[in-house]
C-alpha positions as CSV (number, residue, x, y, z in Angstrom):
1,X,-5.9,5.3,20.3
2,X,-7.5,5.2,17.2
3,X,-7.9,8.1,14.6
4,X,-11.2,9.7,13.0
5,X,-12.4,7.0,10.0
6,X,-10.1,7.6,6.6
7,X,-10.2,10.6,4.5
8,X,-12.0,10.7,1.7
9,X,-12.4,12.3,-1.7
10,X,-13.2,12.2,-5.6
11,X,-12.8,13.2,-8.9
12,X,-15.3,15.9,-9.8
13,X,-15.7,15.2,-13.0
14,X,-15.9,11.2,-13.2
15,X,-16.8,10.6,-10.0
16,X,-13.7,8.5,-9.5
17,X,-13.9,8.2,-5.6
18,X,-10.3,7.1,-3.2
19,X,-9.9,7.1,0.4
20,X,-7.0,7.2,3.0
21,X,-6.1,4.8,5.6
22,X,-3.3,5.6,8.4
23,X,0.1,4.0,8.7
24,X,0.7,4.1,12.6
25,X,4.1,3.7,13.9
26,X,3.4,0.7,16.7
27,X,5.7,1.7,19.3
28,X,4.7,5.2,19.6
29,X,0.9,5.8,17.6
30,X,2.2,8.4,15.2
31,X,0.3,8.3,12.2
32,X,3.4,8.3,9.5
33,X,1.6,8.4,6.6
34,X,-1.9,7.0,4.7
35,X,-2.2,4.9,1.9
36,X,-4.8,6.3,-0.9
37,X,-6.8,3.2,-2.1
38,X,-9.0,3.3,-5.2
39,X,-12.5,3.1,-4.5
40,X,-15.2,4.4,-1.3
41,X,-15.6,0.9,0.0
42,X,-13.4,-1.7,-2.2
43,X,-10.9,-1.8,-5.1
44,X,-12.9,-0.9,-8.5
45,X,-13.1,-3.3,-11.6
46,X,-12.1,-0.2,-14.0
47,X,-10.9,-0.7,-17.4
48,X,-7.6,0.1,-19.0
49,X,-8.4,3.6,-20.4
50,X,-10.5,4.2,-16.4
51,X,-6.8,3.5,-14.5
52,X,-5.0,5.4,-16.7
53,X,-7.6,8.5,-16.3
54,X,-7.1,7.6,-12.5
55,X,-3.7,7.9,-12.2
56,X,-3.5,11.1,-14.6
57,X,-6.2,12.4,-11.9
58,X,-4.2,11.7,-9.1
59,X,-1.3,13.2,-10.8
60,X,-3.0,16.4,-10.4
61,X,-5.0,15.1,-6.7
62,X,-1.6,14.1,-5.1
63,X,0.4,17.4,-4.8
64,X,-3.1,18.7,-3.5
65,X,-3.2,16.1,-0.5
66,X,0.4,16.4,0.9
67,X,0.2,19.5,2.6
68,X,-2.8,17.9,4.6
69,X,-0.4,15.4,5.7
70,X,0.8,16.4,8.9
71,X,4.8,15.8,9.6
72,X,5.5,13.4,12.2
73,X,8.1,13.8,15.0
74,X,10.0,16.6,12.2
75,X,9.2,13.9,9.2
76,X,6.5,14.7,6.3
77,X,3.8,12.6,6.2
78,X,4.0,9.9,3.7
79,X,1.9,8.7,0.7
80,X,1.5,5.1,-0.1
81,X,-0.1,4.5,-3.7
82,X,-0.6,1.2,-5.6
83,X,1.1,0.5,-8.6
84,X,1.0,-3.5,-9.9
85,X,4.1,-3.9,-12.8
86,X,1.7,-4.1,-15.7
87,X,1.0,-0.4,-14.4
88,X,4.8,0.4,-14.0
89,X,5.1,-0.2,-17.5
90,X,2.2,1.3,-19.0
91,X,3.5,4.5,-20.8
92,X,0.3,6.6,-19.7
93,X,0.6,5.5,-16.1
94,X,4.5,6.2,-16.1
95,X,4.0,9.3,-17.3
96,X,1.6,10.6,-14.3
97,X,3.6,8.8,-12.0
98,X,6.7,10.9,-13.3
99,X,5.1,13.9,-12.9
100,X,5.0,13.8,-9.5
101,X,9.0,13.6,-9.4
102,X,9.2,17.0,-7.2
103,X,7.0,15.2,-4.4
104,X,8.9,11.9,-4.3
105,X,10.1,12.1,-1.5
106,X,6.8,11.8,0.5
107,X,5.6,9.4,-1.9
108,X,5.8,5.3,-1.2
109,X,5.3,3.2,-4.3
110,X,3.5,0.2,-3.4
111,X,4.6,-2.8,-5.9
112,X,1.5,-5.1,-5.5
113,X,0.5,-7.9,-8.1
114,X,-2.3,-10.3,-8.9
115,X,-1.0,-11.5,-12.0
116,X,2.9,-11.8,-12.9
117,X,4.5,-12.6,-15.9
118,X,8.3,-13.7,-15.4
119,X,8.9,-12.1,-18.8
120,X,8.2,-8.5,-17.7
121,X,10.4,-8.8,-14.2
122,X,13.5,-7.3,-15.4
123,X,11.6,-4.4,-16.9
124,X,9.7,-3.7,-14.1
125,X,12.9,-3.8,-11.7
126,X,14.4,-1.5,-14.3
127,X,11.6,0.7,-14.2
128,X,11.5,0.8,-10.0
129,X,15.2,1.3,-10.1
130,X,14.3,4.2,-11.8
131,X,11.4,5.7,-9.8
132,X,13.9,4.7,-6.7
133,X,16.4,7.2,-8.6
134,X,14.1,10.1,-8.7
135,X,13.6,9.9,-5.0
136,X,10.6,7.7,-5.0
137,X,10.5,5.0,-2.0
138,X,9.6,1.5,-2.4
139,X,7.5,-0.8,-0.5
140,X,6.8,-4.3,-1.6
141,X,2.8,-5.6,-0.9
142,X,0.9,-9.0,-0.7
143,X,3.7,-10.6,1.7
144,X,2.5,-13.9,2.3
145,X,-0.5,-13.6,0.4
146,X,-2.9,-16.8,-0.8
147,X,-4.1,-15.1,-3.9
148,X,-1.9,-12.8,-6.4
149,X,1.2,-13.2,-6.4
150,X,3.2,-13.6,-2.7
151,X,5.3,-10.4,-2.2
152,X,8.0,-12.4,-0.6
153,X,10.2,-13.1,-3.7
154,X,9.4,-9.2,-4.5
155,X,11.2,-8.6,-1.4
156,X,14.4,-10.4,-2.6
157,X,14.2,-8.4,-5.4
158,X,14.4,-4.9,-4.3
159,X,15.8,-2.7,-1.9
160,X,12.4,-1.3,-0.5
161,X,12.2,1.3,2.3
162,X,9.0,-0.8,3.5
163,X,7.6,-4.5,3.4
164,X,3.9,-5.1,4.3
165,X,2.7,-8.6,5.4
166,X,-0.4,-9.1,3.8
167,X,-3.7,-9.0,6.1
168,X,-5.3,-12.3,5.5
169,X,-1.8,-13.5,6.3
170,X,-1.6,-12.1,9.8
171,X,-5.5,-13.1,10.8
172,X,-4.8,-16.7,9.4
173,X,-1.7,-17.0,11.8
174,X,-2.7,-14.7,14.5
175,X,-3.2,-17.5,17.1
176,X,0.1,-18.7,16.8
177,X,1.8,-16.1,18.6
178,X,4.5,-13.6,18.0
179,X,7.6,-15.9,17.4
180,X,5.5,-17.6,14.6
181,X,5.4,-14.1,12.8
182,X,9.0,-12.8,14.5
183,X,11.2,-14.8,12.2
184,X,9.3,-13.3,8.9
185,X,9.4,-9.5,10.3
186,X,13.3,-10.1,10.8
187,X,14.0,-11.3,7.3
188,X,12.2,-8.6,5.9
189,X,13.8,-5.8,8.2
190,X,17.2,-7.5,7.6
191,X,17.9,-5.3,4.6
192,X,16.8,-1.9,6.4
193,X,13.0,-1.6,5.4
194,X,10.2,-1.0,8.0
195,X,7.5,-4.1,8.5
196,X,3.7,-2.9,8.0
197,X,1.4,-5.3,9.1
198,X,-2.2,-4.7,7.6
199,X,-5.5,-6.0,9.0
200,X,-4.6,-4.8,12.7
201,X,-8.4,-5.1,13.9
202,X,-8.2,-5.4,17.7
203,X,-6.1,-4.4,20.9
204,X,-4.4,-8.4,20.5
205,X,-3.7,-7.9,17.1
206,X,-2.1,-4.5,17.9
207,X,0.3,-6.1,20.4
208,X,0.9,-9.2,18.7
209,X,2.1,-7.4,15.7
210,X,4.4,-5.1,17.8
211,X,5.6,-8.0,20.0
212,X,6.7,-10.0,16.8
213,X,8.6,-7.0,15.7
214,X,6.8,-5.3,13.2
215,X,7.3,-1.4,13.1
216,X,4.0,0.4,11.4
217,X,0.3,-1.5,11.2
218,X,-3.1,-0.3,9.3
219,X,-6.4,-1.0,10.0
220,X,-9.6,-1.0,12.1
221,X,-8.1,-0.5,15.0
222,X,-7.2,2.4,13.9
223,X,-9.6,3.8,11.4
224,X,-13.0,2.6,13.7
225,X,-14.5,1.4,10.6
226,X,-15.0,-2.5,10.8
227,X,-17.5,-5.2,10.2
228,X,-20.0,-3.7,12.5
229,X,-20.3,-1.0,10.5
230,X,-21.8,-2.9,7.9
231,X,-18.1,-3.1,5.8
232,X,-17.2,-6.3,4.4
233,X,-13.3,-7.4,5.3
234,X,-11.3,-5.6,2.9
235,X,-7.4,-6.1,3.0
236,X,-5.9,-2.3,4.2
237,X,-3.5,-2.7,1.0
238,X,-5.7,-4.4,-1.5
239,X,-3.8,-4.0,-4.5
240,X,-6.2,-2.4,-7.3
241,X,-4.7,-3.9,-10.1
242,X,-5.3,-3.2,-14.0
243,X,-8.5,-4.3,-15.4
244,X,-7.3,-5.2,-19.0
245,X,-9.6,-4.3,-21.8
246,X,-10.0,-7.9,-22.7
247,X,-11.8,-7.8,-19.2
248,X,-10.0,-9.9,-16.9
249,X,-10.1,-8.9,-13.1
250,X,-6.5,-7.6,-11.9
């Protein structure tokens, strides 16, 4: 059932690296898409200018990647891309994302937050709805997260195509059995969203996520890379939030 290690790539000019992690259908084992994560192992702490440069690079790189994402049962492979509210409202980054509108039906914007400012919520929601209007799909990240901003509230504010249960939360409650998680999965999928569980590491994790009613999974169970390989515990969807010029880490 396991796939090969995640694909990797880099900007040949700046050396900025990324990796692709599969998003897998729990029922069929099909890879329905890949999440594009900044950094070769962990999310880098780049400056604001570097994040702008990163998304400008992705505006050119993603169209080259999409043909390699194989279709699944007649549906094109999806690419999941993380953005936080500050990035969504940034003029430079927003322009890079808009330039991908011809590929919007294959791109899923993951809304993630490490630091959130309520006064900007209306603006962020307007931007998300604008992107939806262009054809981009939306995923809500970090649901159940113990750090940053729990995505559960954001899941209630946006009609998303995907809702992602935080990996650290899943690992913390996995001994409680599927009934404990089933209510959350049912709540998230009520509006039609497909539920993704992060940090699926073992056969037992896979069976738990499936029994709880989740639709998709991510993690070492499919990537053949784990603690034994010397890689520290890293959430599948660790948000790469803006690192502001003042040095605050997102």
